C-alpha positions in Angstrom: 0.0 0.0 0.0 2.8 2.4 1.0 4.7 1.5 -2.3 1.6 2.3 -4.3 1.2 5.7 -2.6 4.8 6.5 -3.1 4.6 5.7 -6.8 1.5 7.8 -7.1 3.3 10.8 -5.6 6.2 10.3 -8.0 3.9 10.2 -11.0 2.1 13.4 -9.8 5.4 15.2 -9.2 6.7 14.2 -12.6 3.5 15.4 -14.3 3.7 18.7 -12.4 7.3 19.3 -13.4 6.5 18.3 -17.0 3.7 20.8 -17.0 6.0 23.6 -15.6 8.6 22.8 -18.3 5.8 22.9 -20.9 4.7 26.3 -19.6 8.3 27.6 -19.8 8.6 26.3 -23.4 5.3 27.9 -24.3 6.4 31.1 -22.6 9.6 31.2 -24.6 7.8 30.4 -27.9 5.3 33.1 -27.0 8.0 35.6 -26.4 9.6 34.7 -29.7 6.3 35.1 -31.5 5.7 38.5 -29.9 9.0 40.0 -31.2 8.4 42.3 -34.1 10.7 41.7 -37.1 12.7 44.7 -38.3 15.1 44.5 -41.2 18.2 46.6 -41.8 20.4 46.5 -44.9 24.0 47.5 -44.4 25.8 49.8 -46.8 28.6 47.2 -47.4 29.9 44.0 -46.0 30.1 43.9 -42.1 33.1 45.9 -40.8 34.1 48.0 -37.8 31.5 50.7 -38.4 28.7 48.1 -37.8 30.0 46.9 -34.5 27.3 48.7 -32.4 24.6 47.0 -34.4 26.1 43.5 -33.9 26.7 44.3 -30.3 23.0 45.2 -29.8 22.0 42.0 -31.4 24.5 39.8 -29.5 23.6 41.3 -26.1 19.9 41.1 -26.6 19.2 44.8 -26.7 16.9 44.4 -29.7 15.0 41.7 -27.9 14.7 43.9 -24.8 12.9 46.4 -27.1 10.6 43.7 -28.4 12.4 43.4 -31.8 13.8 40.6 -33.9 16.3 42.4 -36.1 17.4 40.9 -39.4 20.7 42.2 -40.7 21.1 42.0 -44.5 24.0 42.7 -46.9 23.5 44.4 -50.2 24.3 42.7 -53.5 25.0 46.1 -55.0 25.9 49.4 -53.3 22.8 51.1 -54.8 20.4 48.5 -53.3 20.0 49.8 -49.7 18.3 53.1 -50.6 16.1 51.6 -53.3 14.9 48.7 -51.0 14.3 51.2 -48.2 12.3 53.4 -50.5 10.0 50.5 -51.6 9.6 49.1 -48.1 11.5 45.9 -49.0 13.7 46.6 -45.9 12.7 48.7 -42.9 16.0 50.5 -42.6 19.2 50.9 -44.6 22.6 52.5 -44.0 23.4 55.0 -46.7 25.0 58.4 -47.3 23.7 61.9 -46.7 24.7 63.1 -50.2 23.1 60.1 -51.8 19.9 60.5 -49.9 19.6 64.1 -51.1 20.3 63.1 -54.6 17.6 60.4 -54.4 15.1 62.9 -53.0 15.9 65.2 -55.9 14.9 62.4 -58.2 11.6 61.9 -56.3 12.6 58.8 -54.4 10.7 58.8 -51.0 13.5 58.2 -48.5 14.1 59.8 -45.1 17.1 59.8 -42.8 16.1 59.0 -39.2 19.6 59.1 -37.6 23.2 60.2 -38.2 25.3 57.0 -37.8 28.7 58.6 -38.6 28.3 62.3 -38.2 31.5 63.5 -39.9 33.0 62.9 -43.3 35.3 60.0 -43.9 36.2 61.0 -47.4 39.1 63.1 -48.7 41.6 63.3 -51.5 44.1 60.6 -50.8 47.7 60.7 -52.3 51.2 59.3 -51.8 53.4 61.8 -49.9 56.1 61.6 -52.5 53.7 62.7 -55.3 54.4 66.4 -54.6 50.7 67.0 -53.7 50.3 69.4 -50.8 47.0 71.0 -51.6 44.2 70.6 -54.2 45.8 73.1 -56.6 48.7 70.7 -56.9 46.3 68.3 -58.7 46.8 70.3 -61.9 48.5 68.0 -64.3 47.7 65.0 -62.2 45.3 62.1 -62.6 42.6 61.6 -59.9 40.7 58.4 -59.6 37.1 58.4 -58.5 34.4 55.7 -57.9 31.8 56.4 -60.6 29.9 59.0 -58.6 29.0 62.6 -59.6 29.4 63.7 -56.0 33.1 62.6 -56.1 33.7 64.6 -59.3 32.0 67.6 -57.7 34.1 67.4 -54.5 37.4 67.5 -56.6 36.1 70.4 -58.6 35.1 72.4 -55.6 38.3 71.7 -53.7 40.6 72.6 -56.7 38.6 75.8 -57.5 38.5 76.9 -53.9 42.3 76.4 -53.7 42.8 78.7 -56.8 43.5 75.8 -59.2 42.2 75.1 -62.7 40.0 72.0 -62.7 40.4 71.8 -66.5 44.0 70.9 -65.9 43.0 67.9 -63.7 42.4 64.6 -65.3 39.6 62.6 -63.6 39.5 58.8 -64.2 36.6 56.5 -63.2 38.3 53.6 -61.5 35.1 52.1 -60.1 35.8 50.5 -56.8 39.4 49.6 -57.6 40.5 52.5 -55.5 43.5 51.1 -53.6 45.1 49.2 -56.5 44.9 52.2 -58.8 46.8 54.3 -56.3 49.2 51.6 -55.2 50.2 50.9 -58.8 50.4 54.6 -59.7 47.7 54.3 -62.3 46.4 57.5 -60.7 48.2 60.1 -58.6 45.4 60.6 -56.1 42.0 59.3 -55.1 38.6 60.7 -54.1 36.0 58.4 -52.5 38.6 56.5 -50.4 38.0 56.5 -46.7 40.2 57.5 -43.8 39.1 54.5 -41.8 39.5 51.9 -44.6 41.6 52.5 -47.7 44.1 54.8 -45.8 44.5 52.1 -43.1 45.0 49.3 -45.6 47.5 51.2 -47.7 49.5 52.2 -44.7 49.5 48.6 -43.5 50.9 47.5 -46.9 53.7 50.0 -46.5 52.5 52.9 -48.6 53.2 56.4 -47.2 49.9 58.1 -47.9 48.0 61.1 -46.6 44.7 62.9 -47.2 43.4 66.4 -47.9 40.5 67.3 -45.7 37.3 68.3 -47.6 36.3 71.0 -45.1 39.6 72.8 -45.4 38.7 73.6 -49.1 35.1 74.6 -49.0 33.2 71.3 -49.1 30.8 71.1 -46.1 31.2 68.4 -43.5 28.4 65.8 -43.9 26.8 62.9 -42.1 28.8 60.3 -43.9 26.5 57.4 -42.9 22.8 57.8 -42.1 20.0 55.5 -41.1 17.4 55.6 -43.9 13.8 54.5 -44.2 11.0 54.9 -46.7 8.4 57.6 -46.0 5.6 54.9 -45.8 7.7 52.8 -43.4 8.3 55.8 -41.2 4.6 56.5 -41.1 3.7 53.0 -40.1 6.7 51.9 -37.9 8.1 55.1 -36.3 7.8 53.6 -32.8 9.6 50.4 -33.8 12.4 52.5 -35.4 12.8 54.4 -32.2 13.1 51.1 -30.3 15.7 50.0 -32.8 17.7 53.1 -32.3 17.6 52.8 -28.5 19.1 49.3 -28.8 21.8 50.5 -31.2 22.6 53.4 -28.8 23.2 50.8 -26.1 25.4 48.9 -28.5 27.4 52.0 -29.2 27.9 52.6 -25.5 29.2 49.1 -25.1 31.6 49.5 -28.0 32.9 52.8 -26.7 33.4 51.4 -23.2 35.2 48.3 -24.4 36.2 48.7 -28.1 38.1 45.4 -28.1 35.1 43.4 -26.8 32.7 45.2 -29.1 34.9 44.5 -32.1 35.2 40.9 -31.2 31.4 40.5 -31.3 31.6 41.7 -34.9 34.5 39.4 -35.7 32.5 36.5 -34.4 29.9 37.2 -37.0 32.1 38.0 -39.9 30.9 36.9 -43.3 33.0 34.1 -44.8 33.0 35.8 -48.2 34.5 38.9 -46.6 37.1 37.9 -44.0 38.1 40.7 -41.7 41.6 41.6 -40.6 41.5 42.2 -36.8 44.4 44.7 -36.9 42.8 46.8 -39.7 39.4 46.7 -38.1 40.8 47.7 -34.7 42.5 50.8 -36.2 39.4 51.5 -38.2 37.2 51.5 -35.1 39.7 53.8 -33.3 39.3 56.3 -36.1 35.6 55.9 -36.4 34.5 56.3 -32.7 35.4 60.0 -32.4 33.6 60.7 -35.8 30.4 58.9 -34.9 29.5 61.3 -32.1 29.9 64.9 -30.8 30.1 65.9 -27.2 26.7 67.0 -25.7 24.8 65.8 -28.8 22.7 62.6 -28.5 24.0 59.7 -30.6 22.3 59.9 -34.0 20.8 63.4 -33.6 20.7 65.3 -36.8 21.0 69.1 -37.0 19.0 71.0 -39.6 22.0 73.3 -40.5 24.0 70.3 -41.6 21.3 69.2 -44.0 20.8 72.7 -45.3 24.6 73.2 -45.9 24.9 69.9 -47.8 21.8 70.5 -49.9 23.0 74.0 -50.8 26.4 72.7 -51.8 25.0 70.0 -54.0 23.0 72.7 -55.8 25.9 75.1 -56.1 28.1 72.3 -57.4 25.5 71.4 -60.1 25.1 67.9 -58.7 21.3 68.6 -58.4 19.4 71.0 -60.7 16.7 72.1 -58.2 17.0 72.8 -54.5 15.8 69.9 -52.3 13.6 70.7 -49.3 16.2 69.6 -46.7 13.6 69.7 -43.9 11.7 66.8 -45.4 14.9 64.8 -45.9 15.3 63.9 -42.3 13.7 63.4 -38.9 15.1 62.4 -35.6 14.3 59.2 -33.8 16.5 60.0 -30.8 13.7 61.4 -28.7 13.7 64.9 -30.2 12.4 65.8 -33.7 14.6 68.5 -35.2 12.5 68.5 -38.4 9.4 69.7 -36.7 
């Protein structure tokens, strides 16, 4: 009799524990189902600049905000803006200049945050080339990556330095930027970044330097911005704000411990695009001071920056009609500078 009672108690206990386990599983599944999916397309393959996003995903900051974030890579550098405009992705990382050009063409995209708030571009050259200022590009060959903005930057810098742009040869090298300078096919580059090509060329032993755009009349710009489509913004603004809160936490983690933050990215590197830890470490050291300004919330966009860049694009004949810069951006950092 006692044995039967004991067995009955064991069976009841096992059933209770199984029920609890089932409840936990259901709870976990329910939580997973409750997460809202948000997609973001990167501007390029994952590298140091994306460390805060991967940190936010790895540490569960997106989940804490009720989001399941899907990170995608573009097949083509023009894809992010186009897919954001059509709602195929919720967010995309793109460039302030490119967004304004797109709006000039009637493409309904909006910047919701400044991801890198200062320019990474500049005119890159070998120090033994005799180039010390843009005027010295007269008689030289400058490589650029198939963009009208790059051509306009060179033109503005040369003219503002008192040079004759007609004496400068411009060669479209596509994205073969580093090889073209390394092999002396061109004397200088525009469209090469201080945190990438400059770092790689120096690592390979080339003595290179850059001319700063802002020193020669080209306005500073938000190099990378978070972009969404107008319809997506209308429907999902609250979700985008949640996304940015999580990325801001990721940024804080990376700032506090850059090595740990970068390691999260390296753990998720794409096999097709292997990363060099030394290069990415140097890149992150360059990037972090350019991603934020003191006393300005991470991601916050100032109207004056949008106005200056829009005006320059018009003056440089990159766009034919002035773009309403106020409609080109909104802030999801808690304050809305566009209103």
